[in-house]
Residue frames as a rotation matrix with the C-alpha (Angstrom) as fourth column:
UNK 1
-0.381 0.590 0.711 7.63
0.623 0.732 -0.274 -11.97
-0.683 0.339 -0.647 21.65
UNK 2
-0.981 -0.115 -0.159 6.75
-0.044 -0.659 0.751 -10.45
-0.191 0.743 0.641 18.28
UNK 3
-0.028 0.996 0.089 3.32
0.209 0.093 -0.973 -9.49
-0.977 -0.009 -0.211 17.08
UNK 4
-0.794 -0.525 -0.305 4.42
-0.157 -0.308 0.938 -9.49
-0.587 0.793 0.162 13.44
UNK 5
0.371 0.927 0.046 1.59
-0.158 0.112 -0.981 -9.03
-0.915 0.357 0.188 10.95
UNK 6
0.922 -0.229 -0.312 4.26
-0.300 0.084 -0.950 -9.11
0.244 0.970 0.009 8.11
UNK 7
0.522 -0.761 0.385 7.40
-0.287 0.268 0.920 -11.08
-0.803 -0.590 -0.078 8.22
UNK 8
0.837 -0.364 -0.409 10.24
-0.418 0.057 -0.907 -11.20
0.353 0.930 -0.105 5.70
UNK 9
0.634 -0.663 0.398 13.21
-0.191 0.364 0.912 -13.55
-0.749 -0.654 0.104 6.13
UNK 10
-0.402 -0.903 0.150 16.28
0.039 0.147 0.988 -13.39
-0.915 0.403 -0.024 3.86
UNK 11
0.551 0.762 0.339 14.09
0.443 0.076 -0.893 -12.17
-0.707 0.643 -0.296 1.07
UNK 12
-0.578 -0.734 -0.356 15.76
-0.035 -0.414 0.910 -11.41
-0.815 0.538 0.214 -2.33
UNK 13
0.714 0.697 0.064 14.53
0.144 -0.057 -0.988 -10.36
-0.685 0.715 -0.141 -5.73
UNK 14
-0.478 -0.877 -0.059 16.63
-0.026 -0.053 0.998 -10.97
-0.878 0.478 0.002 -8.80
UNK 15
0.659 0.721 -0.214 15.46
-0.170 -0.134 -0.976 -9.92
-0.733 0.680 0.034 -12.25
UNK 16
-0.131 -0.711 0.691 17.00
0.723 0.409 0.557 -11.04
-0.678 0.572 0.461 -15.58
UNK 17
0.568 0.219 -0.793 17.91
-0.238 -0.879 -0.414 -8.38
-0.788 0.424 -0.446 -18.02
UNK 18
0.968 -0.207 -0.145 19.69
-0.096 0.231 -0.968 -8.18
0.234 0.951 0.204 -21.32
UNK 19
0.154 -0.974 0.167 22.99
-0.706 -0.227 -0.671 -7.72
0.692 -0.014 -0.722 -19.54
UNK 20
-0.593 -0.376 -0.712 22.41
0.185 0.797 -0.575 -10.62
0.784 -0.473 -0.402 -17.13
UNK 21
0.143 0.662 -0.735 20.75
0.859 0.287 0.425 -10.93
0.492 -0.692 -0.528 -13.68
UNK 22
-0.405 -0.246 0.881 20.10
-0.186 -0.921 -0.343 -7.77
0.895 -0.303 0.327 -11.62
UNK 23
-0.488 0.211 -0.847 19.80
0.826 0.425 -0.370 -7.97
0.282 -0.880 -0.382 -7.82
UNK 24
-0.028 0.588 0.809 16.91
0.083 -0.805 0.588 -5.71
0.996 0.084 -0.026 -6.89
UNK 25
0.612 0.222 0.759 16.68
-0.735 -0.193 0.650 -6.83
0.291 -0.956 0.045 -3.27
UNK 26
-0.148 -0.795 -0.588 19.35
-0.229 0.606 -0.762 -8.65
0.962 0.022 -0.272 -1.27
UNK 27
-0.451 -0.124 -0.884 18.63
0.639 0.647 -0.417 -10.78
0.623 -0.753 -0.213 1.88
UNK 28
-0.484 0.343 0.805 15.98
-0.532 -0.846 0.040 -8.59
0.695 -0.409 0.592 3.44
UNK 29
-0.415 0.377 -0.828 14.80
0.747 0.660 -0.074 -9.56
0.519 -0.650 -0.555 6.92
UNK 30
-0.857 0.245 0.453 12.10
-0.323 -0.941 -0.103 -7.46
0.401 -0.234 0.886 8.43
UNK 31
-0.450 0.817 -0.361 9.07
0.890 0.443 -0.107 -7.75
0.073 -0.369 -0.926 10.78
UNK 32
-0.689 0.469 0.552 6.12
-0.315 -0.881 0.354 -5.28
0.652 0.070 0.755 10.72
UNK 33
-0.934 0.326 -0.146 4.03
0.259 0.336 -0.906 -5.27
-0.247 -0.884 -0.398 13.91
UNK 34
-0.128 0.973 0.192 0.21
0.949 0.063 0.309 -5.23
0.289 0.222 -0.931 13.91
UNK 35
0.716 0.616 -0.328 -1.01
0.690 -0.697 0.198 -1.60
-0.106 -0.368 -0.924 13.99
UNK 36
-0.071 -0.847 -0.527 2.42
0.510 -0.485 0.711 -0.14
-0.857 -0.218 0.466 13.19
UNK 37
0.985 0.112 -0.133 3.05
-0.048 -0.564 -0.824 2.68
-0.168 0.818 -0.550 10.61
UNK 38
0.190 -0.965 0.181 6.29
0.477 0.252 0.842 2.00
-0.858 -0.074 0.508 8.71
UNK 39
0.807 -0.028 -0.590 7.89
-0.464 -0.649 -0.603 4.38
-0.366 0.760 -0.537 6.22
UNK 40
0.379 -0.681 0.627 10.23
0.742 0.628 0.234 3.03
-0.553 0.376 0.743 3.51
UNK 41
0.849 -0.160 -0.505 12.67
-0.310 -0.922 -0.230 5.65
-0.429 0.352 -0.832 2.23
UNK 42
-0.023 -0.920 0.391 15.69
0.443 0.341 0.829 5.69
-0.896 0.193 0.400 -0.05
UNK 43
-0.460 -0.254 -0.851 16.90
-0.554 -0.667 0.498 7.02
-0.694 0.701 0.166 -3.36
UNK 44
0.611 0.613 -0.500 15.27
-0.762 0.286 -0.581 5.98
-0.214 0.736 0.642 -6.79
UNK 45
0.328 -0.390 -0.860 16.26
-0.516 0.689 -0.509 2.47
0.792 0.611 0.025 -7.62
UNK 46
-0.477 -0.614 0.629 17.02
-0.849 0.138 -0.510 1.50
0.226 -0.777 -0.587 -4.08
UNK 47
-0.818 0.198 -0.541 14.26
0.138 0.979 0.151 -1.18
0.559 0.049 -0.828 -4.10
UNK 48
-0.857 0.467 0.220 11.52
-0.416 -0.371 -0.830 0.53
-0.306 -0.803 0.512 -2.01
UNK 49
-0.061 0.909 -0.413 8.67
-0.980 -0.134 -0.150 -0.14
-0.192 0.396 0.898 -4.40
UNK 50
-0.261 -0.204 -0.944 9.92
-0.489 0.871 -0.053 -3.62
0.832 0.448 -0.327 -5.14
UNK 51
-0.957 -0.235 -0.168 9.81
0.025 0.513 -0.858 -4.41
0.288 -0.826 -0.485 -1.52
UNK 52
-0.539 0.837 0.095 6.30
-0.632 -0.327 -0.703 -3.12
-0.558 -0.438 0.705 -1.11
UNK 53
0.079 0.545 -0.834 5.16
-0.934 0.332 0.128 -5.18
0.347 0.770 0.536 -4.08
UNK 54
-0.583 -0.374 -0.721 6.66
-0.084 0.911 -0.405 -8.30
0.808 -0.175 -0.563 -2.43
UNK 55
-0.958 0.246 0.148 4.79
-0.170 -0.069 -0.983 -7.46
-0.232 -0.967 0.108 0.83
UNK 56
-0.139 0.959 -0.246 1.56
-0.829 -0.249 -0.501 -7.28
-0.542 0.134 0.829 -1.18
UNK 57
-0.091 0.186 0.978 2.12
0.223 0.961 -0.162 -10.52
-0.971 0.204 -0.129 -3.02
UNK 58
0.798 0.443 -0.410 2.23
-0.219 -0.421 -0.880 -8.46
-0.562 0.792 -0.239 -6.27
UNK 59
0.292 -0.824 -0.486 5.67
-0.808 0.059 -0.586 -9.63
0.511 0.564 -0.649 -7.05
UNK 60
0.955 -0.084 -0.286 7.24
0.172 0.939 0.297 -13.09
0.244 -0.333 0.911 -6.36
UNK 61
0.465 -0.859 0.213 10.46
-0.792 -0.296 0.535 -13.17
-0.396 -0.417 -0.818 -4.39
UNK 62
0.544 -0.362 -0.757 13.24
-0.497 0.588 -0.638 -15.23
0.676 0.723 0.140 -5.84
UNK 63
-0.445 -0.622 -0.644 14.65
0.317 0.563 -0.763 -16.18
0.837 -0.544 -0.054 -2.39
UNK 64
-0.965 -0.113 0.236 13.65
-0.185 -0.342 -0.921 -16.24
0.185 -0.933 0.310 1.10
UNK 65
-0.451 0.808 -0.380 10.22
0.857 0.511 0.068 -16.42
0.249 -0.295 -0.923 2.95
UNK 66
-0.865 0.313 0.392 7.40
-0.363 -0.930 -0.061 -13.89
0.345 -0.195 0.918 3.26
UNK 67
-0.521 0.731 -0.441 4.45
0.823 0.567 -0.032 -14.32
0.227 -0.380 -0.897 5.58
UNK 68
-0.752 0.429 0.501 1.41
-0.445 -0.890 0.094 -12.03
0.486 -0.152 0.860 6.12
UNK 69
0.092 0.816 0.570 -1.05
-0.993 0.030 0.117 -12.87
0.079 -0.577 0.813 8.85
UNK 70
-0.032 -0.309 0.951 0.70
-0.579 0.781 0.235 -16.10
-0.815 -0.543 -0.204 9.26
UNK 71
0.876 0.314 0.366 0.19
0.154 0.537 -0.830 -17.14
-0.457 0.783 0.422 5.54
UNK 72
-0.199 -0.979 0.044 3.34
0.101 0.024 0.995 -18.09
-0.975 0.202 0.094 3.59
UNK 73
0.347 0.335 -0.876 3.23
-0.681 -0.552 -0.481 -16.44
-0.645 0.763 0.036 0.21
UNK 74
-0.474 -0.731 -0.491 5.54
-0.853 0.241 0.463 -18.98
-0.220 0.638 -0.738 -1.18
UNK 75
-0.870 0.244 0.429 2.95
0.200 0.969 -0.147 -21.78
-0.452 -0.042 -0.891 -0.84
UNK 76
0.009 0.961 -0.275 0.18
0.182 -0.272 -0.945 -19.77
-0.983 -0.042 -0.178 -2.49
UNK 77
-0.323 -0.051 0.945 -0.85
0.940 0.099 0.326 -19.74
-0.110 0.994 0.016 -6.19
UNK 78
-0.928 -0.049 0.369 -1.83
0.185 -0.921 0.343 -16.59
0.323 0.386 0.864 -7.98
UNK 79
-0.064 0.995 0.079 -5.57
0.077 -0.074 0.994 -17.11
0.995 0.070 -0.072 -7.24
UNK 80
0.344 0.117 -0.931 -4.99
0.889 0.278 0.364 -17.67
0.302 -0.953 -0.009 -3.56
UNK 81
-0.666 -0.621 -0.413 -2.77
0.713 -0.692 -0.110 -14.49
-0.218 -0.368 0.904 -3.33
UNK 82
-0.745 0.471 0.472 -5.42
-0.024 -0.727 0.686 -12.45
0.666 0.500 0.553 -5.16
UNK 83
0.328 0.911 -0.252 -8.06
0.362 0.125 0.924 -13.62
0.873 -0.394 -0.289 -2.71
UNK 84
0.047 -0.379 -0.924 -5.75
0.998 -0.019 0.059 -12.92
-0.040 -0.925 0.377 0.25
UNK 85
-0.933 -0.350 0.089 -5.09
0.354 -0.934 0.038 -9.38
0.070 0.067 0.995 -0.94
UNK 86
-0.431 0.829 0.357 -8.82
-0.026 -0.407 0.913 -8.81
0.902 0.384 0.197 -1.61
UNK 87
0.481 0.686 -0.546 -9.74
0.461 0.332 0.823 -9.94
0.746 -0.647 -0.157 1.90
UNK 88
0.515 -0.401 -0.757 -6.89
0.831 0.018 0.556 -8.52
-0.209 -0.916 0.343 3.95
UNK 89
-0.437 -0.841 -0.318 -5.04
0.723 -0.539 0.433 -5.74
-0.535 -0.040 0.844 2.09
UNK 90
0.865 0.483 -0.138 -5.61
0.323 -0.745 -0.584 -2.30
-0.385 0.460 -0.800 0.64
UNK 91
-0.168 -0.949 0.266 -3.13
0.865 -0.013 0.502 -0.96
-0.473 0.314 0.823 -1.93
UNK 92
0.850 0.381 -0.363 -2.69
0.203 -0.874 -0.442 2.68
-0.486 0.302 -0.820 -3.03
UNK 93
0.128 -0.772 0.622 -0.48
0.966 0.239 0.098 3.53
-0.224 0.588 0.777 -6.01
UNK 94
-0.567 -0.352 -0.745 1.14
0.186 -0.935 0.300 6.81
-0.803 0.032 0.596 -7.19
UNK 95
-0.956 0.159 -0.247 -0.68
-0.283 -0.273 0.919 6.41
0.079 0.949 0.306 -10.49
UNK 96
-0.342 0.903 0.262 -4.09
-0.892 -0.223 -0.394 5.65
-0.297 -0.368 0.881 -8.93
UNK 97
-0.996 -0.055 -0.065 -4.82
-0.077 0.913 0.402 2.57
0.037 0.405 -0.914 -11.10
UNK 98
-0.222 0.975 -0.009 -8.50
-0.349 -0.088 -0.933 3.40
-0.911 -0.204 0.359 -11.54
UNK 99
-0.487 0.181 0.854 -10.54
0.727 0.626 0.282 1.72
-0.484 0.758 -0.437 -14.28
UNK 100
-0.931 -0.023 -0.364 -11.31
-0.076 -0.964 0.255 4.47
-0.357 0.265 0.896 -16.72
UNK 101
-0.664 0.737 -0.126 -14.62
-0.055 0.120 0.991 3.05
0.746 0.665 -0.039 -18.02
UNK 102
-0.013 0.643 -0.766 -16.02
0.875 0.378 0.303 2.91
0.484 -0.666 -0.568 -14.46
UNK 103
0.466 0.319 0.826 -17.42
-0.066 -0.918 0.392 5.69
0.882 -0.237 -0.406 -12.41
UNK 104
-0.491 -0.645 0.586 -15.86
-0.688 -0.126 -0.715 6.52
0.535 -0.754 -0.382 -9.01
UNK 105
0.151 0.613 0.776 -18.61
-0.951 0.303 -0.054 4.46
-0.269 -0.730 0.629 -7.34
UNK 106
0.951 0.147 -0.273 -18.18
-0.239 0.907 -0.346 1.44
0.197 0.394 0.898 -9.58
UNK 107
0.123 -0.961 -0.249 -14.32
-0.274 0.208 -0.939 1.57
0.954 0.183 -0.237 -9.14
UNK 108
-0.558 -0.360 0.748 -14.75
-0.801 -0.002 -0.599 1.38
0.217 -0.933 -0.287 -5.37
UNK 109
0.249 0.808 0.534 -17.69
-0.884 0.415 -0.215 -1.07
-0.395 -0.419 0.818 -5.39
UNK 110
0.579 0.015 -0.815 -16.40
-0.606 0.677 -0.418 -3.64
0.546 0.735 0.402 -7.99
UNK 111
-0.570 -0.769 -0.289 -13.69
-0.382 0.560 -0.736 -5.13
0.728 -0.309 -0.613 -5.71
UNK 112
-0.616 0.437 0.655 -16.34
-0.690 0.101 -0.716 -5.50
-0.379 -0.894 0.240 -2.97
UNK 113
0.519 0.780 -0.349 -18.73
-0.849 0.423 -0.318 -7.19
-0.100 0.461 0.882 -5.40
UNK 114
0.209 -0.436 -0.875 -16.02
-0.497 0.724 -0.479 -9.66
0.843 0.535 -0.066 -6.40
UNK 115
-0.832 -0.548 0.080 -15.42
-0.325 0.367 -0.872 -10.44
0.449 -0.752 -0.484 -2.79
UNK 116
-0.505 0.748 -0.432 -19.13
0.553 0.664 0.503 -11.30
0.663 0.015 -0.749 -2.42
UNK 117
-0.896 0.140 -0.422 -20.08
0.281 -0.558 -0.781 -8.23
-0.345 -0.818 0.461 -0.35
UNK 118
-0.144 0.929 0.342 -23.96
0.989 0.121 0.088 -7.63
0.040 0.350 -0.936 -0.66
UNK 119
0.660 0.396 -0.638 -23.60
0.534 -0.845 0.029 -4.12
-0.528 -0.361 -0.769 0.55
UNK 120
-0.148 -0.896 0.420 -20.88
0.972 -0.053 0.229 -3.31
-0.183 0.442 0.878 -2.05
UNK 121
-0.199 0.125 0.972 -22.47
0.616 -0.755 0.223 -0.11
0.762 0.643 0.073 -3.49
UNK 122
0.851 0.522 0.049 -23.66
0.251 -0.488 0.836 1.12
0.461 -0.699 -0.547 -0.04
UNK 123
0.581 -0.711 -0.397 -20.28
0.589 0.031 0.807 0.75
-0.561 -0.703 0.437 1.46
UNK 124
-0.292 -0.682 0.670 -18.59
0.955 -0.250 0.162 2.30
0.057 0.687 0.724 -1.64
UNK 125
0.325 0.547 0.772 -20.86
0.449 -0.807 0.383 5.31
0.832 0.222 -0.508 -1.41
UNK 126
0.960 0.097 -0.262 -20.12
0.279 -0.280 0.918 5.75
0.016 -0.955 -0.296 2.27
UNK 127
0.177 -0.974 -0.144 -16.27
0.802 0.058 0.594 5.52
-0.570 -0.220 0.791 1.77
UNK 128
-0.308 -0.262 0.915 -16.54
0.828 -0.547 0.122 8.16
0.468 0.795 0.386 -1.07
UNK 129
0.656 0.589 0.472 -18.42
0.229 -0.751 0.619 10.46
0.719 -0.298 -0.628 1.17
UNK 130
0.806 -0.410 -0.427 -15.84
0.495 0.072 0.866 9.93
-0.325 -0.909 0.261 3.85
UNK 131
-0.272 -0.951 0.147 -13.12
0.833 -0.156 0.531 11.27
-0.482 0.267 0.835 1.45
UNK 132
-0.247 0.271 -0.930 -15.31
-0.011 -0.961 -0.277 14.21
-0.969 -0.058 0.240 0.48
UNK 133
-0.947 -0.076 -0.313 -16.45
-0.310 -0.043 0.950 12.90
-0.085 0.996 0.017 -2.96
UNK 134
-0.481 0.837 0.259 -20.17
0.412 0.477 -0.776 12.33
-0.774 -0.267 -0.575 -2.20
UNK 135
0.432 0.671 -0.603 -21.12
-0.284 -0.534 -0.797 14.66
-0.856 0.515 -0.040 -5.08
UNK 136
-0.040 -0.575 -0.817 -18.73
-0.978 -0.145 0.150 13.06
-0.205 0.805 -0.557 -7.50
UNK 137
-0.186 -0.075 0.980 -19.65
-0.296 0.955 0.017 9.39
-0.937 -0.287 -0.199 -7.28
UNK 138
0.665 0.536 0.520 -21.13
0.313 0.431 -0.846 9.26
-0.678 0.725 0.119 -10.83
UNK 139
0.649 -0.498 -0.575 -17.92
-0.718 -0.651 -0.247 10.87
-0.251 0.573 -0.780 -12.42
UNK 140
0.880 -0.476 -0.001 -15.43
0.407 0.753 -0.518 8.92
0.247 0.455 0.856 -14.52
UNK 141
0.287 -0.865 -0.411 -11.63
0.780 -0.037 0.624 9.19
-0.556 -0.500 0.664 -13.68
UNK 142
-0.443 -0.509 0.738 -11.10
0.866 -0.455 0.207 11.53
0.230 0.731 0.642 -16.65
UNK 143
0.287 0.635 0.717 -13.60
0.314 -0.770 0.556 13.93
0.905 0.065 -0.420 -15.14
UNK 144
0.905 -0.036 -0.424 -11.67
0.423 -0.016 0.906 13.99
-0.040 -0.999 0.001 -11.82
UNK 145
0.503 -0.840 0.201 -8.52
-0.775 -0.542 -0.324 15.96
0.381 0.007 -0.924 -10.83
UNK 146
-0.222 -0.720 -0.657 -5.47
-0.151 0.691 -0.707 13.98
0.963 -0.058 -0.262 -9.68
UNK 147
-0.880 -0.118 0.461 -6.27
-0.456 -0.066 -0.887 14.66
0.135 -0.991 0.004 -6.06
UNK 148
0.135 0.960 0.244 -9.90
-0.942 0.201 -0.268 13.42
-0.307 -0.193 0.932 -6.53
UNK 149
0.509 0.074 -0.857 -8.69
-0.471 0.858 -0.206 10.28
0.720 0.509 0.472 -8.28
UNK 150
-0.612 -0.744 -0.268 -6.30
-0.123 0.424 -0.897 9.55
0.781 -0.516 -0.351 -5.43
UNK 151
-0.552 0.528 0.645 -9.26
-0.810 -0.157 -0.565 10.00
-0.197 -0.835 0.514 -3.00
UNK 152
0.541 0.751 -0.379 -11.15
-0.817 0.576 -0.025 7.36
0.200 0.323 0.925 -5.00
UNK 153
0.025 -0.676 -0.737 -8.16
-0.250 0.709 -0.659 5.11
0.968 0.201 -0.151 -4.76
UNK 154
-0.869 -0.347 0.354 -8.04
-0.376 -0.005 -0.927 5.59
0.323 -0.938 -0.126 -1.05
UNK 155
-0.030 0.911 0.411 -11.76
-0.969 0.075 -0.237 4.87
-0.247 -0.405 0.880 -0.72
UNK 156
0.545 0.272 -0.793 -11.36
-0.605 0.783 -0.148 1.72
0.580 0.560 0.591 -2.71
UNK 157
-0.386 -0.789 -0.478 -8.48
-0.108 0.554 -0.826 0.61
0.916 -0.267 -0.299 -0.50
UNK 158
-0.840 0.046 0.541 -10.44
-0.538 -0.210 -0.816 1.38
0.076 -0.977 0.200 2.72
UNK 159
-0.012 0.999 -0.042 -13.80
-0.959 0.000 0.282 -0.07
0.282 0.043 0.958 1.80
UNK 160
0.295 0.126 -0.947 -12.85
-0.054 0.992 0.116 -3.78
0.954 0.017 0.299 2.53
UNK 161
0.846 -0.152 0.511 -11.57
-0.532 -0.189 0.825 -2.74
-0.029 -0.970 -0.241 6.11
UNK 162
0.481 -0.687 -0.544 -8.02
0.004 0.623 -0.782 -4.10
0.876 0.374 0.303 5.25
UNK 163
0.894 -0.294 -0.338 -5.75
0.405 0.207 0.891 -5.30
-0.192 -0.933 0.304 8.09
UNK 164
-0.196 -0.979 -0.053 -2.77
0.636 -0.168 0.753 -4.16
-0.747 0.114 0.656 5.99
UNK 165
0.922 0.377 -0.085 -2.57
0.218 -0.689 -0.691 -0.96
-0.319 0.619 -0.718 3.94
UNK 166
-0.102 -0.952 0.290 0.23
0.807 0.091 0.583 -0.58
-0.581 0.293 0.759 1.48
UNK 167
0.884 0.403 -0.236 0.91
0.221 -0.806 -0.549 2.79
-0.412 0.433 -0.802 -0.17
UNK 168
0.064 -0.852 0.520 3.45
0.934 0.235 0.270 3.50
-0.352 0.469 0.810 -2.91
UNK 169
-0.915 -0.396 -0.078 4.39
0.361 -0.888 0.285 7.17
-0.182 0.233 0.955 -3.21
UNK 170
-0.099 0.986 0.131 0.67
0.975 0.123 -0.185 8.15
-0.199 0.109 -0.974 -2.74
UNK 171
0.642 0.302 -0.705 1.36
0.269 -0.949 -0.161 11.91
-0.718 -0.086 -0.690 -3.02
UNK 172
-0.343 -0.916 0.209 3.99
0.513 0.004 0.858 11.61
-0.787 0.401 0.469 -5.83
UNK 173
-0.521 0.210 0.827 1.63
0.807 -0.194 0.558 12.91
0.278 0.958 -0.068 -8.61
UNK 174
0.431 0.899 -0.079 -0.09
0.858 -0.382 0.343 15.58
0.279 -0.216 -0.936 -6.51
UNK 175
-0.004 -0.401 0.916 0.52
-0.057 -0.915 -0.400 19.26
0.998 -0.054 -0.019 -5.66
UNK 176
-0.853 -0.517 0.063 1.31
-0.053 -0.034 -0.998 20.26
0.518 -0.855 0.001 -2.11
UNK 177
-0.485 0.736 0.471 -2.21
-0.874 -0.401 -0.273 21.08
-0.012 -0.545 0.839 -1.02
UNK 178
0.535 0.704 -0.467 -3.75
-0.726 0.666 0.171 17.90
0.432 0.248 0.867 -2.43
UNK 179
-0.140 -0.688 -0.712 -0.74
0.004 0.719 -0.695 15.79
0.990 -0.100 -0.097 -1.08
UNK 180
-0.872 -0.189 0.452 -1.23
-0.409 -0.225 -0.884 17.10
0.269 -0.956 0.119 2.36
UNK 181
0.019 0.988 0.156 -5.00
-1.000 0.015 0.022 16.21
0.020 -0.156 0.988 2.19
UNK 182
0.490 0.130 -0.862 -4.20
-0.405 0.910 -0.093 12.64
0.772 0.395 0.498 1.01
UNK 183
-0.600 -0.773 -0.205 -1.68
-0.090 0.320 -0.943 12.21
0.795 -0.548 -0.261 3.84
UNK 184
-0.638 0.438 0.633 -4.29
-0.767 -0.290 -0.572 13.09
-0.067 -0.851 0.521 6.41
UNK 185
0.377 0.874 -0.306 -6.68
-0.918 0.395 -0.003 10.69
0.119 0.282 0.952 4.92
UNK 186
0.158 -0.422 -0.893 -4.20
-0.230 0.863 -0.449 7.84
0.960 0.277 0.039 4.75
UNK 187
-0.868 -0.496 0.005 -3.20
-0.115 0.192 -0.975 8.07
0.482 -0.847 -0.224 8.34
UNK 188
-0.384 0.790 0.477 -6.84
-0.914 -0.251 -0.319 8.49
-0.132 -0.559 0.819 9.26
UNK 189
0.412 0.533 -0.739 -7.64
-0.692 0.711 0.127 5.21
0.593 0.459 0.662 7.54
UNK 190
-0.378 -0.622 -0.686 -4.96
0.085 0.714 -0.695 3.40
0.922 -0.321 -0.217 9.53
UNK 191
-0.961 -0.013 0.276 -6.29
-0.269 -0.191 -0.944 4.79
0.065 -0.982 0.180 12.84
UNK 192
-0.140 0.987 0.072 -9.95
-0.989 -0.143 0.034 4.29
0.044 -0.066 0.997 12.00
UNK 193
0.688 0.405 -0.602 -9.53
-0.512 0.859 -0.006 0.57
0.515 0.312 0.798 11.18
UNK 194
0.599 -0.575 0.557 -6.44
-0.448 0.336 0.828 -0.27
-0.664 -0.746 -0.056 13.22
UNK 195
0.978 -0.165 0.129 -4.70
0.203 0.597 -0.776 -1.20
0.051 0.785 0.617 9.98
UNK 196
0.182 -0.980 -0.077 -0.95
0.501 0.025 0.865 -1.69
-0.846 -0.196 0.496 9.70
UNK 197
0.973 0.181 -0.146 0.35
-0.012 -0.586 -0.810 0.84
-0.232 0.790 -0.568 7.23
UNK 198
0.018 -0.969 0.247 3.50
0.665 0.196 0.720 0.44
-0.746 0.152 0.648 5.10
UNK 199
0.881 0.353 -0.314 4.28
0.111 -0.801 -0.589 3.60
-0.459 0.484 -0.745 3.16
UNK 200
-0.070 -0.859 0.507 6.94
0.981 0.032 0.190 4.21
-0.179 0.511 0.841 0.35
UNK 201
0.891 0.453 0.010 7.78
0.445 -0.870 -0.210 7.79
-0.087 0.192 -0.978 0.09
UNK 202
-0.084 -0.919 0.386 10.47
0.797 -0.294 -0.528 10.32
0.598 0.263 0.757 -0.88
UNK 203
0.256 0.282 0.925 8.95
-0.125 -0.939 0.321 12.97
0.959 -0.198 -0.205 1.40
UNK 204
-0.670 -0.683 -0.291 10.82
0.203 0.209 -0.957 13.27
0.714 -0.700 -0.001 4.69
UNK 205
-0.721 0.450 0.527 8.08
-0.685 -0.578 -0.443 15.07
0.105 -0.681 0.725 6.40
UNK 206
0.350 0.863 -0.365 5.68
-0.795 0.479 0.371 12.24
0.495 0.160 0.854 5.51
UNK 207
0.115 -0.404 -0.908 8.03
0.167 0.908 -0.383 9.51
0.979 -0.108 0.171 6.61
UNK 208
-0.823 -0.497 0.275 8.56
-0.139 -0.293 -0.946 11.31
0.551 -0.817 0.172 9.94
UNK 209
-0.066 0.858 0.509 4.85
-0.979 -0.155 0.135 10.75
0.194 -0.489 0.850 10.85
UNK 210
0.411 0.242 -0.879 5.45
-0.178 0.967 0.183 6.97
0.894 0.081 0.441 10.74
UNK 211
0.970 -0.042 0.239 6.23
-0.214 0.317 0.924 4.97
-0.115 -0.948 0.298 13.95
UNK 212
0.252 -0.893 0.374 9.34
0.172 0.421 0.890 3.67
-0.952 -0.160 0.260 12.27
UNK 213
0.785 -0.071 -0.615 11.37
-0.588 -0.396 -0.705 4.47
-0.194 0.916 -0.352 9.28
UNK 214
0.334 -0.658 0.675 13.58
0.379 0.750 0.543 2.08
-0.863 0.075 0.500 7.25
UNK 215
0.332 -0.418 -0.845 16.01
-0.744 -0.667 0.038 3.10
-0.580 0.616 -0.533 4.68
UNK 216
0.705 -0.145 0.694 16.98
0.423 0.872 -0.247 1.12
-0.570 0.468 0.676 1.57
UNK 217
0.356 -0.613 -0.705 20.18
-0.813 -0.575 0.090 1.64
-0.461 0.542 -0.703 -0.54
UNK 218
-0.405 -0.614 -0.677 21.21
-0.894 0.421 0.153 -0.66
0.191 0.667 -0.720 -3.30
UNK 219
0.120 0.607 -0.786 18.69
-0.442 0.741 0.505 -3.24
0.889 0.287 0.357 -2.31
UNK 220
-0.441 -0.328 -0.835 19.77
0.642 0.535 -0.549 -3.55
0.627 -0.778 -0.025 1.31
UNK 221
0.701 0.711 -0.058 18.24
0.505 -0.437 0.744 -2.22
0.504 -0.551 -0.665 4.47
UNK 222
-0.421 -0.651 0.631 19.76
-0.059 -0.675 -0.736 0.72
0.905 -0.347 0.245 6.32
UNK 223
-0.769 0.116 -0.629 19.18
0.626 0.338 -0.703 0.29
0.131 -0.934 -0.333 10.14
UNK 224
0.213 0.928 0.305 15.69
0.686 -0.364 0.630 1.55
0.696 0.075 -0.714 11.23
UNK 225
-0.919 -0.343 0.197 15.23
0.133 -0.738 -0.662 4.72
0.372 -0.582 0.723 13.22
UNK 226
-0.227 0.848 -0.479 12.44
0.973 0.183 -0.138 5.33
-0.029 -0.497 -0.867 15.59
UNK 227
0.188 0.371 0.909 10.44
0.400 -0.875 0.275 8.52
0.897 0.312 -0.313 15.31
UNK 228
-0.835 -0.501 0.227 11.42
0.055 -0.486 -0.872 11.08
0.547 -0.716 0.434 17.90
UNK 229
-0.408 0.698 -0.588 9.06
0.911 0.271 -0.310 11.11
-0.057 -0.663 -0.747 20.95
UNK 230
0.264 0.544 -0.796 8.58
0.465 -0.795 -0.389 14.82
-0.845 -0.268 -0.463 20.82
UNK 231
-0.262 -0.238 0.935 8.21
0.959 -0.176 0.223 16.72
0.111 0.955 0.275 17.57
């Protein structure tokens, strides 16, 4: 009996280009269990990030069925998908995606305000303190280092207490020291809130920390491997 929090059945993604249709993902079937940490690995262009975007409802599949928490993405309009993400998902991108005209505190608090949280700024402040930015809350993204900007992005993802946490190459733009710190925080978020974590990465050492690793090649899944019991 499965306890899938994310379920994909025969999912495909085809985009139209100047030279004709391009198959990005081909008949992907995959279940992600509640509380699981799943690593998605593969060469550039294999479809990893596209698959993550489909899981987050940030991209529409052109075939198949995607369900998250029992909700069928195919039956939901854009507004409904946005509400679902806001209430149930946290997303962390390689390029941070912070709003440059907002302070760190505002970047974290604004999504909470949009969700109707009365304690938006108090919770945002607490999350920024949790990632070591308690003294930087009034700074703008341009005044923060790359590592600090990614910490803001992590705080923003964590603040709504998401059931599903999606991360796309979260250490890709960081040096080794900052990358290692972000990794620790990312896995700590999952364990603190019992969130399901799906992580796209090129870093084999990061993927090895996940409960399960799935490879992609040319838009198709390579059979999963379980993490070794002893490391």
